[in-house]
C-alpha positions as CSV (number, residue, x, y, z in Angstrom):
1,M,128.3,51.6,159.0
2,I,126.8,48.1,158.8
3,V,127.9,46.2,161.9
4,K,125.7,43.2,161.5
5,P,124.9,42.2,157.9
6,R,121.6,40.4,157.1
7,T,121.6,36.7,156.5
8,M,118.8,34.3,155.7
9,S,117.0,33.1,158.8
10,K,117.5,29.5,160.0
11,E,113.7,28.9,159.4
12,Y,114.0,30.3,155.8
13,R,117.1,28.2,155.0
14,I,115.5,25.0,156.3
15,L,112.2,25.5,154.4
16,L,114.2,26.2,151.2
17,S,116.0,22.9,151.6
18,L,112.9,20.9,152.5
19,N,110.9,22.4,149.6
20,A,113.5,20.9,147.2
21,R,113.7,17.6,149.0
22,M,110.1,16.7,150.0
23,D,106.5,17.7,149.4
24,L,105.6,20.6,151.6
25,S,102.0,21.1,152.6
26,P,100.2,24.1,151.0
27,K,100.4,25.9,154.4
28,D,104.2,25.4,154.6
29,K,104.6,26.5,151.0
30,K,102.6,29.6,151.6
31,H,104.8,30.3,154.7
32,L,107.9,29.9,152.5
33,V,106.6,32.4,150.0
34,Y,105.9,34.8,152.9
35,L,109.5,34.4,154.2
36,E,111.0,34.9,150.7
37,K,109.0,38.0,150.0
38,G,109.9,39.4,153.4
39,Y,113.6,38.7,152.9
40,Q,113.6,40.3,149.5
41,G,111.9,43.4,151.0
42,E,114.5,43.6,153.7
43,L,117.3,43.3,151.2
44,K,115.7,46.2,149.2
45,F,115.8,48.3,152.4
46,D,119.5,47.3,153.0
47,R,120.4,48.5,149.5
48,L,119.3,52.0,150.7
49,T,120.8,52.0,154.2
50,M,124.2,50.7,152.9
51,K,124.6,54.0,151.0
52,L,124.2,56.1,154.2
53,E,127.3,58.2,154.8
54,N,126.5,59.6,158.2
55,E,128.1,58.2,161.4
56,L,125.5,55.5,162.2
57,Y,125.7,51.9,163.3
58,I,123.3,49.7,161.3
59,I,122.3,46.4,162.8
60,N,120.3,44.1,160.6
61,D,118.0,41.3,161.6
62,L,118.1,41.5,165.4
63,C,116.2,39.1,167.7
64,L,116.4,40.0,171.4
65,E,114.8,38.7,174.6
66,Q,113.4,40.9,177.2
67,N,111.6,39.5,180.3
68,K,110.9,36.3,178.5
69,S,109.4,38.2,175.5
70,F,111.1,38.3,172.1
71,I,111.8,41.4,170.0
72,Q,112.3,40.9,166.3
73,I,113.7,44.1,164.6
74,D,114.4,44.1,160.9
75,T,116.8,47.0,161.0
76,L,118.1,49.0,164.0
77,I,120.0,52.2,163.4
78,I,122.0,53.8,166.2
79,S,122.8,57.5,166.0
80,Q,124.5,59.8,168.5
81,H,121.3,60.8,170.3
82,T,118.6,58.3,169.1
83,V,117.9,54.6,168.4
84,Y,115.8,53.9,165.3
85,P,114.1,50.5,164.9
86,Y,112.5,49.8,161.5
87,E,109.8,47.3,160.7
88,V,110.2,46.6,157.0
89,K,107.2,45.4,155.0
90,N,107.2,44.2,151.4
91,Y,103.4,44.3,151.0
92,E,102.1,44.5,147.4
93,G,98.8,45.9,146.1
94,D,96.1,48.1,147.6
95,Y,95.4,48.2,151.3
96,R,93.3,50.5,153.5
97,Y,93.7,51.8,157.1
98,E,90.5,51.9,159.0
99,L,89.9,52.4,162.7
100,G,93.5,51.5,163.6
101,N,93.6,48.4,161.5
102,F,95.0,47.3,158.1
103,Y,92.9,45.5,155.5
104,P,93.3,44.6,151.8
105,K,91.4,47.3,150.0
106,L,88.4,45.2,149.0
107,S,88.4,42.8,151.9
108,K,87.1,42.8,155.5
109,D,89.8,40.4,156.6
110,E,92.1,42.3,159.0
111,I,95.8,41.6,158.7
112,R,98.4,41.9,161.4
113,N,99.0,45.6,162.1
114,P,102.7,46.4,161.6
115,L,102.3,49.5,163.7
116,H,101.5,47.3,166.6
117,Q,104.6,45.3,165.9
118,L,106.7,48.4,165.9
119,N,105.2,49.8,169.1
120,R,105.7,46.4,170.8
121,S,109.4,46.5,169.7
122,K,109.8,50.0,171.1
123,S,108.2,49.2,174.4
124,L,110.4,46.1,174.9
125,L,113.5,47.7,173.6
126,R,113.3,50.6,176.1
127,P,113.8,48.6,179.3
128,L,116.4,46.4,177.6
129,L,118.5,49.5,176.8
130,K,118.0,50.8,180.3
131,N,119.3,47.5,181.7
132,L,122.4,48.0,179.5
133,G,122.9,51.5,180.9
134,F,121.6,53.5,177.9
135,Y,118.8,56.0,178.0
136,L,118.6,57.0,174.4
137,P,115.2,58.0,173.0
138,I,113.7,55.5,170.6
139,E,112.1,56.5,167.4
140,G,111.5,54.4,164.2
141,D,109.0,53.7,161.5
142,V,107.2,51.0,159.5
143,A,108.8,51.2,156.1
144,F,106.8,49.9,153.1
145,V,109.4,49.1,150.4
146,N,107.3,47.7,147.5
147,K,106.7,50.4,144.8
148,N,103.4,48.6,144.0
149,F,102.0,49.2,147.5
150,T,99.3,51.7,148.2
151,L,97.8,52.4,151.6
152,Y,94.4,54.3,151.4
153,Q,93.3,56.5,154.3
154,A,96.8,56.4,155.8
155,P,96.9,58.4,159.0
156,L,99.3,61.3,159.0
157,N,100.2,61.0,162.7
158,E,101.6,57.4,162.5
159,P,105.2,56.5,161.8
160,I,104.6,55.1,158.3
161,I,107.1,55.4,155.5
162,H,105.5,54.9,152.0
163,P,107.6,53.6,149.1
164,T,107.8,57.1,147.6
165,Q,109.2,58.4,150.9
166,L,112.1,56.0,151.2
167,N,114.6,58.4,149.6
168,S,113.5,61.2,151.9
169,L,114.0,58.9,154.9
170,M,117.6,58.2,153.8
171,Q,118.2,61.9,153.4
172,K,116.9,62.5,156.8
173,L,119.1,59.8,158.3
174,N,122.1,61.3,156.5
175,G,121.3,64.7,157.8
176,I,121.0,63.8,161.5
177,P,123.8,65.3,163.6
178,S,125.7,62.2,164.7
179,K,129.1,61.7,166.2
180,L,129.6,58.1,167.5
181,T,131.8,57.3,170.5
182,N,133.0,54.2,172.2
183,R,129.8,54.1,174.2
184,H,127.8,53.7,171.0
185,K,130.2,51.0,169.9
186,M,129.7,49.3,173.3
187,L,125.9,49.4,172.8
188,S,126.1,48.0,169.3
189,D,128.4,45.2,170.5
190,Q,126.2,44.3,173.4
191,L,123.0,44.2,171.3
192,I,124.7,41.9,168.7
193,S,126.0,39.6,171.5
194,L,122.4,39.3,172.8
195,H,121.0,38.3,169.4
196,Q,119.1,35.1,169.5
197,T,119.8,32.9,166.5
198,D,116.9,30.5,167.3
199,S,113.7,32.5,167.1
200,P,110.8,31.1,169.2
201,Y,108.5,31.9,166.2
202,T,110.3,29.5,163.9
203,R,108.2,26.7,162.5
204,F,108.7,24.0,159.9
205,P,107.3,20.5,159.3
206,P,108.7,17.3,160.8
207,Y,111.2,15.5,158.6
208,N,113.9,12.8,158.8
209,Y,117.0,11.9,156.8
210,G,115.5,8.9,155.1
211,Q,112.5,10.7,153.6
212,L,114.5,13.6,152.0
213,Q,115.7,13.5,148.4
214,K,119.5,13.5,148.2
215,G,121.7,15.7,146.0
216,P,123.2,19.2,146.2
217,L,121.0,22.2,145.8
218,C,121.7,24.9,143.3
219,A,123.1,28.0,145.0
220,D,121.1,30.2,142.7
221,C,117.6,28.7,142.2
222,H,117.7,26.1,145.1
223,S,116.6,23.1,142.9
224,L,118.4,19.7,143.0
225,I,121.4,19.3,140.8
226,S,121.8,15.9,139.0
227,S,124.6,16.5,136.4
228,V,128.4,16.9,136.5
229,E,130.5,18.4,133.8
230,D,134.1,19.3,133.1
231,Y,135.8,16.2,134.5
232,K,133.8,16.4,137.8
233,I,135.3,19.8,138.6
234,I,132.1,21.8,137.9
235,L,128.5,21.0,138.8
236,V,125.8,22.5,136.5
237,C,122.2,23.1,137.6
238,D,119.8,21.3,135.3
239,K,117.2,24.0,135.8
240,C,118.9,27.4,135.6
241,G,122.4,26.5,134.2
242,H,124.2,27.9,137.2
243,E,127.8,26.5,137.5
244,E,129.7,25.9,140.7
245,L,133.0,24.3,141.6
246,V,132.7,20.9,143.3
247,D,134.6,22.1,146.4
248,S,132.0,24.8,147.0
249,V,129.1,22.4,146.5
250,V,130.5,19.8,148.9
251,L,131.0,22.5,151.6
252,R,127.4,23.7,151.1
253,C,126.2,20.2,151.4
254,A,128.1,19.7,154.7
255,E,126.7,23.0,156.0
256,E,123.2,22.0,155.0
257,L,123.6,18.7,156.9
258,V,124.6,20.6,160.0
259,L,121.6,22.9,159.5
260,L,119.0,20.1,159.1
261,F,120.6,17.5,161.4
262,P,122.7,19.2,164.0
263,D,123.0,16.0,166.1
264,L,124.6,14.0,163.2
265,K,128.3,13.7,163.0
266,I,129.7,14.9,159.6
267,T,131.6,12.1,158.0
268,T,132.9,11.4,154.5
269,N,130.3,8.7,153.9
270,L,127.4,10.9,155.1
271,V,128.4,13.8,152.9
272,H,128.9,11.4,150.0
273,D,125.5,10.0,150.4
274,W,124.0,13.4,150.7
275,C,125.8,14.8,147.6
276,R,125.1,11.8,145.4
277,V,126.4,13.4,142.2
278,V,129.9,13.8,143.6
279,G,131.0,10.2,143.1
280,S,134.5,10.3,144.6
281,R,134.8,9.8,148.4
282,K,138.4,10.7,148.1
283,T,137.4,14.2,146.7
284,I,134.9,14.7,149.5
285,R,137.4,13.6,152.2
286,R,140.0,16.0,150.8
287,I,137.6,19.0,150.8
288,L,136.4,18.2,154.4
289,M,140.0,17.8,155.6
290,Q,140.9,21.2,154.2
291,N,138.0,23.0,155.7
292,Y,137.0,21.2,158.9
293,K,138.7,20.0,162.0
294,S,139.2,16.2,161.7
295,V,138.4,14.1,164.8
296,G,139.4,10.5,165.1
297,E,141.0,8.1,162.6
298,R,139.9,6.1,159.6
299,Q,136.4,4.6,159.9
300,H,135.9,6.6,163.1
301,R,136.8,9.9,161.6
302,Y,134.3,12.8,161.6
303,F,134.5,16.5,161.1
304,E,133.5,19.6,163.1
């Protein structure tokens, strides 16, 4: 049972927005590609875990704090007797394992060792669970989900799941004797309540309202929309042709403003300026009135 679904991280959503509205540096663009690839890999793993029929609690995208250190767990699975943290990697191409380190096959440039990440998560998770009153053993693996990934000289004694072993992993999880109780539900709820929405590892470039291009972003390809069709009821993406009702577009614009500028008050004029292609302030005000709490009157009105 999925008790915490996966969503795009705040960092990823902000970079997607900024990428469409300003010129990102090569470093920031590279980081955006890295986040995109990682997210797609995690979704691939989710498509497998969501089919599990065993009594398990599945918590996706968990960021916890333990003794001023942060733990980022891609997927955490709670069974009756064991907790399983999974480090999901969407690496592509040929890599080699040598003297405890990971390298691209034909390179001497060492990459960050995902096994170290997993071991760190386990070591920090153990005292956290103890503080919550739980003494379940912690197992887990690094799961490589890209079918085009190969790891040469892979050690047999390390918790590594290769792409060809993913189905076997799911069979194993389905076969674990597991009967969940209220105690397990309590653990799941406590971990979710401790989730940190603002990761300390988040980074994005400085920006301000004036420098960003205005207009709604396509919900599908994340490019700017500049055309309106069907009597201003439907907005059509110039790039991919994706269609979306104006009401949905306006709400996404308001959410994006809250994401990028949390200190700004959401007003009809602000959303109108941000949307640009939605010409009617009356339409925007109606949509905001229907979906947000209105505070104040007339020119002093804002929404929260």
